[in-house]
C-alpha positions as a Markdown table, in Angstrom:
| # | Residue | x | y | z |
|---|---|---|---|---|
| 1 | Unk | -11.9 | 3.0 | -17.9 |
| 2 | Unk | -14.7 | 4.7 | -16.0 |
| 3 | Unk | -16.6 | 5.4 | -19.2 |
| 4 | Unk | -16.6 | 1.7 | -20.1 |
| 5 | Unk | -16.7 | 0.0 | -16.7 |
| 6 | Unk | -17.9 | 2.6 | -14.2 |
| 7 | Unk | -16.3 | 3.5 | -10.9 |
| 8 | Unk | -14.0 | 0.9 | -9.4 |
| 9 | Unk | -15.0 | -0.7 | -6.2 |
| 10 | Unk | -11.6 | -2.3 | -5.5 |
| 11 | Unk | -8.3 | -0.5 | -5.4 |
| 12 | Unk | -5.1 | -2.6 | -4.9 |
| 13 | Unk | -2.1 | -0.3 | -4.2 |
| 14 | Unk | 0.8 | -2.5 | -5.1 |
| 15 | Unk | 3.8 | -0.5 | -6.4 |
| 16 | Unk | 7.5 | -1.1 | -5.8 |
| 17 | Unk | 10.8 | -0.3 | -7.3 |
| 18 | Unk | 14.2 | -0.3 | -5.7 |
| 19 | Unk | 17.9 | -0.9 | -6.1 |
| 20 | Unk | 20.7 | -2.1 | -4.0 |
| 21 | Unk | 22.7 | 1.1 | -3.2 |
| 22 | Unk | 23.9 | 2.8 | 0.0 |
| 23 | Unk | 22.3 | 6.0 | 1.0 |
| 24 | Unk | 25.4 | 8.0 | 0.0 |
| 25 | Unk | 25.8 | 6.3 | -3.3 |
| 26 | Unk | 22.2 | 6.7 | -4.5 |
| 27 | Unk | 21.4 | 9.7 | -6.7 |
| 28 | Unk | 18.7 | 12.2 | -5.6 |
| 29 | Unk | 16.8 | 11.4 | -8.8 |
| 30 | Unk | 16.8 | 7.7 | -8.0 |
| 31 | Unk | 15.6 | 8.2 | -4.4 |
| 32 | Unk | 12.9 | 10.6 | -5.6 |
| 33 | Unk | 11.6 | 8.1 | -8.1 |
| 34 | Unk | 11.6 | 5.3 | -5.5 |
| 35 | Unk | 9.5 | 7.5 | -3.1 |
| 36 | Unk | 7.2 | 8.6 | -5.9 |
| 37 | Unk | 6.5 | 5.1 | -7.1 |
| 38 | Unk | 6.5 | 3.3 | -3.8 |
| 39 | Unk | 4.6 | 5.6 | -1.5 |
| 40 | Unk | 3.3 | 8.7 | -3.3 |
| 41 | Unk | 1.4 | 6.5 | -5.8 |
| 42 | Unk | -0.7 | 5.3 | -2.8 |
| 43 | Unk | -1.7 | 8.8 | -2.0 |
| 44 | Unk | -2.5 | 9.7 | -5.6 |
| 45 | Unk | -4.5 | 6.5 | -6.3 |
| 46 | Unk | -6.6 | 7.0 | -3.1 |
| 47 | Unk | -7.2 | 10.6 | -3.9 |
| 48 | Unk | -8.4 | 9.6 | -7.3 |
| 49 | Unk | -10.7 | 6.7 | -6.4 |
| 50 | Unk | -11.8 | 7.2 | -2.8 |
| 51 | Unk | -14.3 | 10.0 | -3.4 |
| 52 | Unk | -16.5 | 7.8 | -5.6 |
| 53 | Unk | -16.2 | 4.9 | -3.1 |
| 54 | Unk | -17.3 | 7.2 | -0.3 |
| 55 | Unk | -20.2 | 8.7 | -2.3 |
| 56 | Unk | -21.4 | 5.2 | -3.1 |
| 57 | Unk | -20.6 | 3.8 | 0.3 |
| 58 | Unk | -19.0 | 0.9 | -1.4 |
| 59 | Unk | -15.3 | 0.0 | -1.9 |
| 60 | Unk | -12.3 | -1.9 | -0.9 |
| 61 | Unk | -8.7 | -0.6 | -0.6 |
| 62 | Unk | -5.8 | -2.9 | -0.2 |
| 63 | Unk | -2.2 | -1.7 | 0.5 |
| 64 | Unk | 0.7 | -4.0 | -0.3 |
| 65 | Unk | 3.8 | -3.3 | 1.6 |
| 66 | Unk | 6.8 | -5.6 | 2.3 |
| 67 | Unk | 8.6 | -7.4 | 5.0 |
| 68 | Unk | 11.1 | -4.5 | 4.5 |
| 69 | Unk | 8.5 | -2.4 | 6.4 |
| 70 | Unk | 9.8 | -4.0 | 9.6 |
| 71 | Unk | 13.6 | -4.4 | 8.8 |
| 72 | Unk | 15.7 | -2.0 | 6.7 |
| 73 | Unk | 18.7 | -4.1 | 5.5 |
| 74 | Unk | 21.8 | -2.2 | 4.3 |
| 75 | Unk | 21.5 | -1.3 | 0.6 |
| 76 | Unk | 17.8 | -0.9 | 0.5 |
| 77 | Unk | 17.1 | 1.7 | 3.2 |
| 78 | Unk | 15.3 | 3.9 | 0.7 |
| 79 | Unk | 13.0 | 1.0 | -0.4 |
| 80 | Unk | 12.4 | -0.1 | 3.2 |
| 81 | Unk | 11.5 | 3.5 | 4.2 |
| 82 | Unk | 8.9 | 3.7 | 1.5 |
| 83 | Unk | 7.3 | 0.4 | 2.5 |
| 84 | Unk | 7.2 | 1.5 | 6.2 |
| 85 | Unk | 5.4 | 4.6 | 4.8 |
| 86 | Unk | 2.9 | 2.4 | 3.0 |
| 87 | Unk | 2.1 | 0.7 | 6.3 |
| 88 | Unk | 1.7 | 4.0 | 8.1 |
| 89 | Unk | -0.4 | 5.4 | 5.3 |
| 90 | Unk | -2.8 | 2.5 | 5.1 |
| 91 | Unk | -3.1 | 2.2 | 8.9 |
| 92 | Unk | -3.9 | 5.9 | 9.2 |
| 93 | Unk | -6.3 | 5.8 | 6.2 |
| 94 | Unk | -8.0 | 2.7 | 7.7 |
| 95 | Unk | -8.6 | 4.5 | 11.0 |
| 96 | Unk | -9.8 | 7.7 | 9.2 |
| 97 | Unk | -12.2 | 6.0 | 6.7 |
| 98 | Unk | -13.4 | 3.2 | 8.8 |
| 99 | Unk | -15.2 | 5.8 | 10.9 |
| 100 | Unk | -17.2 | 6.6 | 7.8 |
| 101 | Unk | -17.8 | 2.9 | 7.1 |
| 102 | Unk | -17.4 | 3.9 | 3.5 |
| 103 | Unk | -14.7 | 1.5 | 2.5 |
| 104 | Unk | -13.1 | -1.8 | 3.5 |
| 105 | Unk | -9.3 | -1.5 | 4.1 |
| 106 | Unk | -6.9 | -4.4 | 4.2 |
| 107 | Unk | -3.4 | -3.7 | 5.5 |
| 108 | Unk | -1.7 | -7.0 | 5.9 |
| 109 | Unk | 1.2 | -7.0 | 8.4 |
| 110 | Unk | 2.3 | -10.5 | 7.8 |
| 111 | Unk | 3.6 | -12.5 | 4.9 |
| 112 | Unk | 1.3 | -15.1 | 3.3 |
| 113 | Unk | 4.4 | -17.3 | 2.8 |
| 114 | Unk | 5.3 | -19.5 | 5.8 |
| 115 | Unk | 8.9 | -19.9 | 4.5 |
| 116 | Unk | 9.3 | -16.1 | 4.9 |
| 117 | Unk | 8.0 | -15.6 | 8.4 |
| 118 | Unk | 7.9 | -19.0 | 10.1 |
| 119 | Unk | 4.5 | -19.9 | 11.4 |
| 120 | Unk | 3.0 | -16.4 | 11.4 |
| 121 | Unk | 0.9 | -16.7 | 8.4 |
| 122 | Unk | -1.8 | -14.1 | 7.7 |
| 123 | Unk | -4.5 | -14.0 | 5.0 |
| 124 | Unk | -6.7 | -11.0 | 4.6 |
| 125 | Unk | -10.4 | -11.6 | 5.3 |
| 126 | Unk | -12.6 | -11.8 | 2.3 |
| 127 | Unk | -15.3 | -9.1 | 2.3 |
| 128 | Unk | -18.3 | -9.5 | 0.1 |
| 129 | Unk | -18.6 | -7.0 | -2.7 |
| 130 | Unk | -22.0 | -5.5 | -2.2 |
């Protein structure tokens, strides 16, 4: 990709898998896979693409979490835990890297669907790609 298109200036971290199982019924392998896909992938992708964004002083990183970041219903505690981790990761990264003014971070805390969260509708601001 880099050879053909150059360094990306936009990274959208949007990964999520899960299943409806209780904590005691889920296998260690299944829980490990959910955490690797849902939260560790955010770390790996940022480690891969952030250095070039910082060097060029250009880039946008968007983290997609879930309403499950705020509520952990029975049966998806593992999934909800990873999505809360996504929120914490992107909030911490935003604070860390906004000091460098090297990247734009969007960490949306609200749904864009009014039917999901009533009247609390949020849309991320559009930043120009310079």
